[in-house]
C-alpha positions in Angstrom: -14.0 24.2 -3.1 -16.8 24.9 -0.4 -15.4 25.5 3.0 -17.9 26.6 6.6 -19.0 29.3 7.5 -19.0 29.5 11.5 -22.7 28.5 11.3 -23.2 26.2 8.9 -20.6 22.9 7.3 -20.3 22.0 4.0 -18.0 19.5 3.7 -15.3 18.8 0.9 -14.0 15.1 0.1 -10.4 17.2 -0.9 -7.4 17.4 0.8 -7.8 14.5 3.1 -4.0 12.6 3.4 -5.3 9.0 5.2 -2.7 7.6 6.7 -2.7 4.3 9.2 -0.1 5.7 11.2 1.6 9.2 9.9 4.1 11.2 11.0 1.4 13.3 12.6 0.2 10.4 14.9 4.0 9.3 15.7 4.5 12.6 17.2 1.3 12.5 19.3 -0.4 11.3 22.1 -3.5 9.9 23.1 -5.5 10.5 26.2 -8.4 8.4 26.7 -11.6 9.1 29.6 -12.2 5.9 32.1 -15.9 6.4 33.5 -14.8 7.8 37.2 -13.5 10.9 35.4 -9.7 9.7 34.7 -7.3 10.6 32.3 -5.1 7.5 30.8 -2.4 9.1 28.1 -0.3 6.6 26.2 1.9 6.8 22.9 0.0 5.3 20.0 3.0 3.1 19.1 2.4 1.5 22.9 -0.7 1.9 24.3 0.5 -1.3 27.2 2.7 2.1 28.8 0.3 4.3 30.4 0.0 7.4 32.8 -3.3 8.0 34.5 -4.2 11.3 36.1 -7.5 12.3 38.3 -9.4 15.1 37.1 -10.4 17.1 40.0 -13.3 20.0 40.1 -16.2 18.8 37.8 -19.8 17.9 38.8 -21.0 15.1 37.4 -19.7 12.0 35.1 -17.6 13.4 32.1 -18.7 11.7 28.7 -16.3 13.1 26.5 -12.7 15.5 26.3 -11.6 16.5 23.2 -8.7 18.7 22.4 -10.1 22.0 21.2 -8.0 23.1 18.2 -8.4 27.2 18.4 -7.0 26.8 21.5 -4.9 23.9 21.9 -7.1 22.7 25.8 -8.7 19.9 26.6 -12.8 20.1 27.2 -14.7 18.0 28.5 -18.2 17.8 29.1 -20.5 15.8 32.5 -23.6 14.3 32.8 -24.8 17.7 34.5 -24.5 19.9 31.0 -21.6 21.7 32.5 -18.3 21.8 30.4 -15.0 22.6 31.5 -11.3 22.9 30.4 -8.6 20.3 32.3 -5.7 20.6 33.3 -3.4 18.4 31.3 -0.8 18.2 34.7 -2.7 18.5 37.5 -6.2 17.3 36.0 -7.7 20.3 38.0 -11.2 21.7 35.7 -12.2 25.2 35.2 -15.9 25.6 34.7 -16.5 27.4 31.1 -20.1 26.9 30.4 -23.1 25.0 31.1 -25.7 23.9 27.6 -28.9 25.8 27.6 -30.5 22.3 26.2 -30.0 19.6 27.6 -27.3 16.2 25.9 -29.8 13.4 26.9 -27.1 10.8 24.2 -26.0 8.7 27.1 -23.2 8.6 28.8 -20.8 7.2 25.8 -21.0 10.0 23.0 -19.6 11.8 20.0 -18.0 14.7 21.2 -15.1 17.1 18.6 -14.3 19.9 18.4 -15.3 21.1 14.0 -11.9 22.9 13.6 -13.4 25.1 10.7 -16.2 26.9 12.4 -15.1 26.0 16.2 -17.9 24.6 17.8 -18.3 21.9 19.6 -20.5 18.5 17.5 -21.9 16.1 20.1 -24.1 14.1 19.0 -25.5 10.4 20.8 -27.2 7.6 20.4 -31.0 8.7 20.8 -29.8 10.7 17.3 -29.4 13.8 19.5 -27.1 16.0 17.7 -25.9 19.6 18.9 -23.9 22.3 18.4 -22.4 24.0 20.6 -20.7 27.5 21.2 -18.6 26.0 24.2 -18.1 29.8 25.6 -21.7 30.3 26.0 -23.1 27.0 26.3 -25.8 27.8 23.4 -26.9 24.7 21.7 -28.1 24.9 18.4 -29.9 22.3 17.3 -29.2 20.4 14.5 -31.3 17.4 12.3 -31.8 14.2 13.4 -28.8 11.4 13.0 -30.6 9.1 10.5 -29.1 7.2 7.5 -29.2 8.6 3.8 -32.4 7.5 1.9 -30.4 4.6 -0.2 -27.7 3.9 1.6 -26.8 0.6 2.8 -28.6 1.1 6.4 -31.3 3.1 5.2 -34.2 2.3 7.6 -32.1 1.1 10.6 -32.0 3.5 13.3 -28.3 4.1 13.9 -26.4 4.2 17.5 -24.0 6.8 17.3 -21.6 6.6 20.2 -18.1 8.3 19.0 -17.4 11.0 16.5 -14.6 12.7 14.7 -13.3 15.5 12.2 -10.5 15.2 10.0 -8.0 18.3 9.4 -7.9 18.7 12.9 -6.1 21.6 13.2 -6.4 26.1 14.0 -6.7 27.7 10.6 -8.0 24.8 8.3 -10.9 25.9 5.8 -12.1 21.8 5.3 -13.0 19.3 7.4 -14.8 16.2 7.0 -17.7 14.8 10.1 -16.8 10.5 10.6 -18.8 8.6 13.5 -18.7 5.2 14.9 -22.1 3.0 15.3 -21.2 0.3 17.9 -24.1 -2.0 17.0 -23.9 -2.1 13.1 -20.4 -2.6 13.6 -20.0 0.2 10.7 -17.4 3.3 10.0 -20.0 6.4 9.4 -20.2 9.9 7.4 -22.0 12.7 9.0 -22.4 14.4 5.2 -23.7 17.3 5.7 -23.2 16.8 9.4 -25.9 20.0 10.7 -28.4 17.9 8.7 -27.5 14.8 10.9 -27.1 12.2 7.7 -25.2 9.4 7.7 -23.7 7.5 4.7 -22.0 3.9 5.6 -18.0 4.4 4.6 -17.4 0.7 5.7 -17.5 -2.5 7.8 -15.3 -1.4 10.7 -14.3 -5.4 10.4 -14.1 -6.0 14.6 -17.1 -6.7 16.4 -17.4 -3.7 18.9 -18.7 -5.1 22.2 -17.9 -1.4 23.9 -17.0 1.8 22.1 -14.4 3.8 24.9 -13.4 6.7 22.4 -12.6 7.7 19.0 -10.4 11.0 17.4 -8.3 11.8 14.4 -4.8 13.0 14.2 -4.5 15.8 11.8 -1.4 17.6 10.7 -1.1 20.7 8.9 0.1 19.6 6.0 -3.1 17.7 5.7 -1.8 14.6 7.2 -5.1 12.0 9.0 -4.5 9.4 11.1 -7.9 7.6 13.1 -7.8 5.8 16.2 -10.7 3.9 18.3 -10.5 2.4 21.6 -12.9 -0.2 22.3 -13.0 -3.1 25.1 -9.5 -2.2 26.5 -7.8 -2.1 22.5 -6.6 0.4 20.3 -7.6 0.5 17.4 -6.6 2.3 13.9 -9.2 3.0 11.9 -8.4 3.2 8.2 -11.0 6.5 6.9 -11.0 5.5 3.0 -12.9 2.1 3.8 -13.9 2.1 7.8 -11.5 -1.2 8.3 -10.4 -0.9 11.9 -6.4 -3.1 13.2 -5.9 -3.6 16.2 -2.6 -2.4 17.8 -2.3 -3.9 21.0 -4.0 -3.6 24.9 -3.9 -0.5 26.8 -2.1 -0.5 29.5 -2.3 -3.6 31.9 -5.8 -3.5 33.7 -9.2 -3.5 32.3 -10.1 0.2 31.5 -13.8 1.5 30.8 -13.6 4.1 28.7 -15.6 6.6 27.5 -13.6 8.8 25.7 -10.5 9.7 23.2 -8.8 12.9 22.2 -5.1 13.7 20.8 -2.5 16.4 22.0 -0.3 16.3 18.6 3.5 16.7 19.3 3.2 20.3 17.3 -0.3 21.5 19.8 0.8 24.4 22.7 -1.2 22.4 25.1 0.5 21.0 27.8 0.6 16.8 27.9 0.1 14.6 30.3 3.5 12.8 31.3 3.7 9.5 28.8 6.5 8.3 26.3 7.1 10.1 23.2 8.2 7.9 19.9 11.7 6.8 20.8 14.8 9.3 19.3 17.9 7.2 18.0 19.2 8.0 21.3 16.8 5.8 22.6 16.0 3.2 20.4 17.2 0.0 22.0 18.5 -1.1 18.8 19.1 -5.4 17.9 22.6 -5.2 17.6 25.0 -8.3 17.0 28.2 -6.6 19.5 30.9 -8.8 18.4 33.6 -5.9 19.4 35.4 -7.9 22.0 35.2 -11.1 19.6 37.4 -12.9 17.5 35.6 -13.7 14.1 32.3 -15.6 14.6 30.0 -18.1 12.7 26.6 -17.6 13.4 24.0 -20.0 12.7 20.0 -17.7 11.5 17.0 -19.3 11.4 14.6 -16.9 8.8 10.4 -17.0 9.4 8.2 -15.3 7.1 4.6 -14.0 7.4 4.1 -11.5 4.9 3.9 -10.9 1.0 7.0 -8.9 0.2 9.7 -11.2 -0.3 12.2 -9.2 1.9 15.7 -9.7 2.5 17.9 -8.8 6.0 21.5 -8.3 5.8 23.5 -6.5 8.8 26.3 -3.2 8.4 29.1 -2.6 10.9 27.9 0.6 13.8 29.5 1.8 16.9 26.9 1.8 19.7 25.0 4.8 18.4 24.2 3.5 14.7 27.1 5.9 13.3 28.9 4.3 10.2 32.5 5.0 10.0 33.0 4.7 6.2 35.7 2.1 4.8 35.9 4.3 1.8 36.3 7.9 2.9 37.2 7.5 6.6 34.3 9.6 7.6 31.7 9.3 9.8 28.2 9.3 9.1 25.7 9.9 12.0 21.9 8.3 11.7 19.8 10.9 9.8 23.0 11.6 8.0 22.4 13.0 4.1 24.2 9.1 2.6 23.1 6.5 5.6 21.6 3.9 3.3 24.5 3.4 1.3 27.3 4.0 3.7 25.0 1.0 5.2 25.1 -1.0 2.1 29.0 -0.2 1.0 30.0 -1.4 4.7 27.5 -4.2 4.8 28.4 -7.5 5.5 28.2 -10.8 3.4 25.0 -12.2 4.6 21.3 -11.9 2.8 18.6 -13.5 4.7 15.6 -14.4 3.2 12.6 -17.0 3.3 9.2 -18.0 2.5 5.9 -17.8 4.2 5.3 -20.6 6.6 9.3 -22.2 6.4 12.1 -22.1 8.5 14.9 -21.6 6.4 18.1 -21.7 7.9 21.9 -20.3 7.0 25.0 -20.6 8.7 27.8 -17.4 7.7 31.0 -15.6 9.5 31.1 -12.1 11.1 34.8 -10.5 10.9 35.3 -9.9 15.0 36.4 -6.3 16.7 32.5 -5.1 15.3 29.1 -4.1 15.9 26.6 -4.9 13.7 23.0 -3.7 12.7 20.4 -5.1 10.5 18.3 -3.5 7.9 15.7 -4.7 6.1 15.1 -4.4 2.4 11.1 -3.9 1.1 10.3 -6.6 -1.3 14.0 -6.7 -2.8 17.3 -7.6 -2.8 20.7 -5.8 -1.7 21.5 -6.5 -5.7 18.8 -4.0 -6.3 21.1 -1.6 -3.8 24.1 -1.7 -5.2 23.6 -1.7 -9.1 22.6 1.5 -11.4 19.1 1.6 -12.0 17.4 3.9 -9.6 14.8 1.9 -9.2 16.0 1.2 -5.3 13.5 -1.4 -3.1 12.8 1.5 0.0 15.5 -0.1 3.3 14.9 -0.2 6.9 17.4 0.5 9.7 16.6 -0.2 13.9 17.1 3.2 14.0 14.0 6.3 14.0 16.0 8.9 12.2 17.4 6.4 9.9 14.1 5.3 8.2 11.9 7.7 5.6 9.0 7.9 7.5 10.6 8.3 11.1 8.7 4.9 12.0 10.4 1.5 13.7 10.6 -1.3 11.8 13.4 -3.3 13.7 12.3 -4.4 17.1 14.6 -7.1 19.0 11.8 -9.9 20.5 13.6 -11.7 23.0 17.2 -12.9 23.5 19.3 -13.0 20.1 15.2 -12.6 17.7 14.6 -9.4 16.1 11.2 -8.6 14.4 11.0 -6.8 11.0 7.8 -4.7 10.3 7.7 -4.3 6.7 4.7 -1.4 6.2 4.9 2.3 5.7 4.2 4.4 9.0 5.3 1.0 11.4 2.2 -0.7 9.5 0.1 -3.3 12.5 3.5 -3.0 14.5 3.0 -6.8 14.3 7.0 -7.2 14.3 6.6 -10.7 11.9 6.8 -10.0 8.5 10.2 -11.7 8.8 11.5 -12.4 12.1 15.1 -13.5 12.6 17.0 -16.1 15.5 20.3 -16.5 16.1 23.4 -18.5 18.0 26.6 -18.4 18.0 28.4 -22.0 16.4 
């Protein structure tokens, strides 16, 4: 396996584990840069909720930001070719250095730290390709950006305006540099980075009007989750295919974004105030509360929009999602070993499923005096969980700590409406793979 040195970059395509929304992304927050030197922070699972902070003390307009793996600080570069660190709590910028070679690559540019060489990669839509020592401002002018001979875009002039490295953590020995071209709407690999050679990975599948930033969240075990912002929308990008998937609009007001970085939950850097991924105590679980009622007849309407043939059931819990096991008499808390088995053992007789494009109706009775939480069996049945076979399908609950991927899969979509997401790591967060609406008869 070839590794990087501080002065050269040789790509290793191995040991890069790709996940659309991995655990490390769920434990991170994203920070976007606007065209008026404002930082906008948000959780990737809830981009509509944002916090803003003005950056002060810089000369010019910030072109890009990134978190440096070597020290965990946010760095930015301005139109005056100055590099600053930015305090994530106050927004105060501290001057670090000035580039000894001017960058003229445009106001929306690729800006990301090589985690192996600890050098800043700066690329622009004019095909400039800089490698920078941010501590001194010394610039190494690398090869002009151009598509590889024989590539599907061979001969086309690239228009790179975003770049990010995989394995973006201190101490890694391998990394890859990916780029976005908003005119071609293509996802690219820059290999080797110093040569500026571009290889087309795939079509993003979306029309990028204005690309506002790109970054890759990484963990020391090799998990990578890629995010891009364009036209005020957050996307996740599949690094192996180049396909982009919308995760929702950022904030509630129109934003002109031109940079993106991630602050990991494992990072020592102070983070901007924002909502972290919810814990079990913070999740407003969609429960059916019959604790003060007698036996109740309930009508369910099930709608399905998914390739998986999922099944929904209900089990008795307390207000925190804990299970009083009827057989052992013990309380099994959310996240405890044996939680799934206890949920199945203490479930009601309800078993709901549906057919794509068809509303299916069920009527059943729930025993009063209890609170019930829903669960979803992915592409399987409850009976498969109860038989002697070891090939049990995956089960997800409305409590994050009970889910094997730590992601949200069950959400309230309104009064008496429950939405389910059946893909690992939260999938596309649509919560419409299966929806269950209910009322009391």
